N, C-alpha and C positions, 0 to 999 in steps of 0.2 A: 596046187600049193595054196594054202589059205593066205588071204591078204592080211598083212601086219599093219594095223592102223597107227602104229607108233613110228612109222618110217616116213621120210620125206626126201625129195630129190633137190639138188642144187640147181637153180635156174642159170641161164646164160649171164645174168647180172649178178651172180653169186648170192642170190637170195634163197631163202628156204622158208617154207610154210610150217609153222608149229602145228602138229596134228591136234585135232579137236580134243581128244582125250587128255592130252598134255596141257592144252590151254585151260580146259575145265579144271584139271587138277591144281594148276597154279593160280587159278582165278583171273586169268588174263582176258582182257577185252581189247578191241581195236583201239589203238592209240596209246596203250600201256607201254611203259619202257621196261626193258629187261637188260640184265648184265650177263656177260659170258665170263665165267670163272674157269681158268685152266689150272688143273692140279693133277699131277701124276698121269699124264697122257689121257686125261678125261676132261670133258668140258661140261660144266653145269650151267643151266639157264636159271637165273635168279630174278624174280620180279622186283622191280624197284618201286618203292612207294612214292607217291607224289602228293603227300598231305600238305595242306596249307600251312600248318604250324611249322613244318620243316623249312618252308620258304619264307616265313614271316620276316620282314625287315630287309629282304634282298632287293626289293624294288622301291625306288624313291620317286615321289611326285616331281613333275617338272616345275611346279609353282608351289609357293607356300599356301596354306589354307586361307581362304578369304575371311576377313573380320566382318561378319555380317552386321554387328552392332554399329560399326563405323559406317558401313555402306548405307544402312538404313537411316542413320542420322544425317548423312550428306544428302540422301535422296529427299528426306523430309524438308531440309533447309532449302534445297533447290525448288521444290514444289511451293514452299511458302514464298520464296522470292518471286516466282512466276505468277502466283496468285496475287501478290501485292502489286505487281506491275500491271496486271489486268484491271485492278480496281481503280488505279490512278489514271 
């Protein structure tokens, strides 16, 4: 009996390996997400896109951006004070 490369067996942990031909056809690589869609007693495997644009704005920084002009000004003032104290 010829080996059917589109078959896979369920493991003890209820996991299944997607056959290479199917992964190639769907353009899947390790780490890619898929969705299982059930319709009329059939299950479809649908690749999920993970584009950056789709996730834009969903993550927020912990801090506000630094005001580098203010930091530079404060640093220059501190250096000037330290330099003036060394001269006297």
